[in-house]
C-alpha positions in Angstrom: 67.3 116.0 -27.3 68.8 116.0 -23.9 67.4 113.0 -21.7 65.7 110.9 -24.5 66.2 107.1 -24.9 67.9 106.1 -28.0 65.5 104.4 -30.3 67.5 101.2 -30.4 67.4 100.8 -26.7 63.6 101.5 -26.7 63.0 98.6 -29.2 65.1 96.3 -27.1 63.2 97.1 -24.0 59.9 96.6 -25.7 60.9 93.2 -27.0 62.0 92.2 -23.5 58.7 93.2 -22.0 56.8 91.4 -24.7 58.8 88.2 -24.2 58.2 88.4 -20.4 54.4 88.9 -20.9 54.3 86.0 -23.3 56.0 83.7 -20.8 53.5 84.7 -18.1 50.6 84.0 -20.4 52.0 80.5 -21.2 52.4 79.8 -17.5 48.8 81.0 -16.8 47.5 78.5 -19.4 49.2 75.6 -17.6 47.6 76.2 -14.3 46.7 79.8 -13.9 48.5 81.7 -11.2 49.0 78.5 -9.1 52.1 76.3 -9.1 51.9 72.9 -10.8 54.0 70.0 -9.5 54.8 67.2 -12.0 54.8 63.7 -10.6 56.9 61.4 -12.8 55.3 58.2 -11.4 52.5 56.6 -13.4 48.9 57.1 -12.2 47.8 54.0 -10.3 45.2 51.8 -12.0 41.9 52.2 -10.1 41.1 49.1 -8.1 37.4 48.0 -8.4 35.8 46.7 -5.2 34.7 43.1 -5.9 31.0 42.6 -5.7 30.2 39.5 -3.6 28.5 36.7 -5.6 25.3 35.8 -3.7 25.1 32.2 -2.5 22.4 30.6 -4.6 19.3 29.7 -2.6 18.2 26.2 -3.5 14.5 25.8 -4.0 13.5 22.6 -2.2 12.0 19.9 -4.4 8.4 19.6 -3.4 7.5 16.2 -2.0 4.4 15.0 -3.8 1.5 14.2 -1.6 0.7 10.5 -2.0 -2.4 9.9 -4.0 -4.4 7.1 -2.4 -5.6 4.4 -4.7 -9.2 5.1 -5.7 -11.8 2.8 -4.2 -13.7 1.1 -7.0 -17.5 0.9 -7.0 -18.4 -1.0 -3.8 -19.1 -4.6 -4.5 -22.4 -6.1 -3.7 -20.7 -8.9 -1.7 -17.2 -9.8 -0.7 -16.5 -13.6 -0.3 -13.3 -14.9 1.2 -12.4 -18.6 1.1 -9.5 -19.9 3.2 -7.5 -23.1 2.4 -4.8 -24.7 4.5 -1.0 -25.1 4.8 0.4 -24.9 1.3 3.0 -22.6 -0.3 2.8 -20.7 -3.5 5.0 -23.0 -5.4 3.0 -26.0 -4.4 -0.2 -24.5 -5.8 0.9 -22.4 -8.8 0.4 -24.4 -12.0 -0.3 -27.5 -10.0 -2.0 -30.2 -12.2 -3.9 -31.1 -9.0 -5.6 -27.7 -8.9 -6.8 -26.9 -12.5 -9.9 -25.0 -11.3 -8.0 -22.6 -9.0 -5.3 -22.0 -11.5 -7.8 -21.3 -14.2 -9.4 -18.6 -12.0 -6.0 -17.1 -11.4 -5.2 -17.0 -15.1 -8.5 -15.4 -16.1 -8.7 -13.0 -13.2 -6.0 -11.7 -10.9 -3.2 -13.2 -8.8 -1.4 -11.6 -5.8 2.0 -13.1 -6.7 3.9 -11.7 -3.7 1.4 -12.4 -0.9 2.7 -13.8 2.4 1.0 -15.2 5.5 1.9 -13.7 8.9 2.8 -16.5 11.1 2.7 -20.3 11.9 0.5 -22.1 12.8 -3.0 -21.5 11.5 -4.8 -19.6 14.2 -2.8 -16.5 14.2 -3.4 -16.0 10.5 -7.2 -16.3 10.9 -7.0 -13.6 13.6 -4.9 -11.3 11.4 -7.3 -11.7 8.6 -10.3 -10.8 10.8 -8.9 -8.7 13.6 -5.7 -7.3 12.2 -3.6 -8.8 14.9 -2.1 -12.1 15.9 -3.9 -12.8 19.1 -2.4 -16.3 19.6 -0.2 -18.8 17.9 -1.8 -21.7 19.9 -4.2 -23.7 17.9 -5.7 -24.9 21.2 -6.4 -21.3 22.4 -9.5 -21.3 24.5 -9.7 -17.6 25.4 -11.9 -14.8 24.1 -10.9 -11.7 22.1 -12.3 -8.2 22.8 -10.0 -6.4 20.4 -11.5 -4.5 17.5 -12.4 -6.9 14.6 -14.2 -7.2 11.3 -17.5 -8.1 13.0 -17.5 -4.8 15.0 -16.4 -2.8 12.0 -19.1 -4.2 9.7 -21.9 -4.0 12.2 -20.9 -0.5 13.1 -21.2 0.6 9.5 -24.5 -1.1 9.1 -23.1 -4.0 6.9 -24.1 -7.6 7.2 -21.8 -10.6 7.6 -21.8 -14.4 7.9 -19.4 -17.2 8.4 -20.1 -20.4 6.4 -18.3 -23.4 7.9 -18.4 -26.8 6.5 -19.3 -29.6 9.0 -20.3 -27.0 11.6 -22.3 -29.0 14.2 -25.2 -26.5 14.2 -26.0 -22.8 13.4 -24.5 -20.5 16.0 -22.1 -23.2 17.3 -19.1 -21.7 19.1 -17.9 -24.8 20.9 -14.8 -26.9 20.4 -13.6 -29.2 17.6 -16.0 -31.7 16.1 -13.9 -33.2 13.4 -13.6 -32.5 10.5 -14.8 -29.1 11.8 -12.2 -27.3 14.0 -12.8 -24.2 16.1 -9.4 -22.6 15.4 -10.5 -22.1 11.8 -13.5 -20.1 12.9 -12.2 -16.7 14.4 -15.8 -15.5 15.0 -16.1 -18.1 17.8 -13.6 -16.1 19.9 -14.8 -12.5 19.4 -16.7 -11.1 22.4 -18.8 -9.1 19.8 -20.2 -12.5 18.7 -20.3 -14.7 21.7 -22.0 -12.0 23.7 -24.8 -11.6 21.2 -27.3 -14.2 20.1 -28.0 -12.2 17.0 -24.4 -12.2 15.9 -23.9 -15.9 16.9 -26.7 -16.7 14.4 -24.4 -15.5 11.6 -22.2 -18.6 12.1 -23.8 -21.1 9.9 -23.0 -24.4 8.0 -22.0 -24.2 4.3 -25.3 -25.7 3.3 -26.9 -22.3 4.3 -24.7 -20.7 1.6 -26.7 -22.2 -1.2 -30.0 -21.3 0.5 -28.8 -17.7 0.8 -27.8 -17.6 -2.9 -31.2 -18.8 -4.0 -33.1 -16.5 -1.6 -31.1 -13.5 -2.5 -30.1 -13.0 1.1 -26.3 -13.1 0.9 -24.5 -10.8 3.3 -22.1 -8.0 2.4 -19.2 -10.0 3.7 -18.9 -13.8 3.9 -16.1 -16.0 5.2 -16.3 -19.4 3.7 -14.2 -22.2 5.2 -14.1 -25.9 4.1 -13.5 -28.6 6.7 -10.2 -30.4 7.2 -11.0 -33.0 4.5 -11.6 -30.3 1.8 -9.2 -27.5 2.7 -6.0 -29.4 1.7 -5.1 -30.0 5.4 -6.0 -33.6 5.7 -6.8 -36.5 3.3 -10.1 -36.4 1.6 -13.0 -38.3 3.1 -12.6 -42.0 3.2 -8.8 -42.0 3.1 -6.4 -42.3 6.1 -3.3 -41.9 4.0 -2.9 -40.0 0.7 -0.5 -38.0 -1.4 -0.3 -34.2 -1.2 -1.7 -34.0 -4.7 -4.8 -35.9 -3.5 -5.3 -33.2 -0.8 -4.9 -30.5 -3.3 -7.3 -32.2 -5.8 -9.9 -32.6 -3.1 -9.7 -28.8 -2.3 -9.8 -27.9 -5.9 -12.9 -30.1 -6.4 -14.6 -28.5 -3.4 -13.9 -25.0 -4.8 -15.4 -25.9 -8.2 -18.5 -27.5 -6.7 -19.2 -24.7 -4.2 -17.9 -21.6 -6.0 -18.8 -22.5 -9.5 -22.5 -22.2 -8.9 -22.0 -18.9 -7.1 -20.1 -17.3 -9.9 -22.7 -18.6 -12.4 -25.6 -17.1 -10.4 -26.9 -13.6 -11.2 -26.5 -12.9 -7.4 -22.8 -12.8 -7.9 -23.1 -9.7 -10.1 -20.7 -7.0 -8.9 -19.3 -9.2 -6.2 -15.7 -10.0 -5.3 -14.4 -13.5 -4.5 -11.0 -14.0 -2.8 -9.4 -17.4 -2.4 -6.3 -17.5 -0.2 -4.5 -19.8 2.2 -3.9 -19.4 5.9 -0.2 -20.1 5.7 2.6 -21.6 3.6 4.5 -24.7 4.5 5.8 -24.8 8.0 9.5 -24.5 6.8 8.8 -21.3 5.0 8.9 -18.5 7.5 9.4 -15.6 5.0 7.5 -12.5 6.3 6.3 -14.7 9.2 4.1 -17.3 7.5 5.6 -18.0 4.0 4.4 -17.2 0.5 0.9 -18.2 -0.4 -1.4 -18.3 -3.5 -4.1 -15.6 -3.4 -6.6 -15.1 -6.2 -9.1 -12.3 -6.7 -12.2 -12.9 -8.9 -14.9 -10.5 -10.0 -16.3 -8.3 -12.7 -14.2 -5.3 -11.7 -11.0 -7.3 -11.2 -8.3 -6.8 -13.9 -8.2 -9.8 -16.2 -5.0 -11.7 -16.3 -3.4 -9.4 -13.8 -0.5 -10.3 -11.5 0.7 -8.0 -8.7 4.3 -8.0 -7.5 3.5 -5.8 -4.5 4.1 -7.4 -1.1 0.8 -8.1 0.6 -0.3 -9.9 3.8 -3.5 -10.7 5.6 -3.8 -7.3 7.2 -3.8 -5.7 3.7 -6.6 -8.0 2.7 -8.6 -7.1 5.8 -8.1 -3.4 5.0 -9.1 -4.0 1.4 -12.3 -5.8 2.3 -13.4 -3.1 4.6 -12.5 -0.2 2.3 -14.3 -1.8 -0.6 -17.4 -2.0 1.5 -17.1 1.6 2.6 -16.3 0.8 6.2 -14.0 3.3 7.8 -13.0 1.2 10.9 -9.8 -0.6 10.2 -9.0 -2.9 13.1 -5.4 -2.9 14.6 -2.7 -3.5 11.9 -5.3 -3.0 9.2 -5.2 0.7 9.9 -1.7 1.1 8.5 -2.0 -1.6 5.9 -2.1 -1.3 2.1 -5.2 -1.1 0.1 -5.0 -3.5 -2.8 -6.4 -1.1 -5.3 -4.2 -2.1 -8.1 -6.3 -5.2 -8.7 -9.4 -3.3 -9.8 -10.4 -1.5 -12.9 
């Protein structure tokens, strides 16, 4: 037939068309109709953005609130006896003072107690006014600062000062040996010398036994032997003596005067404190040297020794706090309460 394509050529054309279409299909599967560009370099490893580590916030350690020492049941009476001018080592275990040392062994000892100054008078003032008003044993002035008399009277508490060899009740004059004024701090306080009622609370030691027997002991009593019985001077009848003889006279006085008190039912729930005004003059540690201080009473820990540092202002604070008095004169306001001695 004229114009027809030979069969062989038609097959070849068909095969060519088929191959072309197959190649296009393959190209379409690799990216459709778009053109794909091959990048021979490896894909970069993704970099993670570092997360900042938070700075730890420290929780402050809570500071515990100091717990005050509990005040034991108020004593019926507080008695303070002051002896003179001997250091701790002279008194502790001294064979000349068996009575005082026996009290310390059975009751409680402040084994780290120091006086505040030298000579005597400043220590008597610290113990009753919380301040060293003078270091002159010949001081003739008056003291208007807050003191134990004002604190006790303001709280409705009673007090007395029992002084051996005091010339007469209410006496506030000068020395009449063996009584000396600078061992009687009440004789300087305006609260006392300006009031006949308060002056009447300064009495001889003989009144002490009368008050025991009549049941009229005060809430607070300061008891002071005279120079012949407080280990300051030789005992009566001697112009010269050994130190052991001075100590023995003081120990005998304590036994004769305090023994009956402690054996009396009036002592009951009371507290007795025996201390010294100052240590030996060459010992100036903490102002007045180390001294021997004993606490005796039903609520005092038996056989107890305290290593805490205490001084006369701490004893003043303790006396008032025990008696539920809230006025702490001068340095007593910041002083330590000796609560560890009580059970």
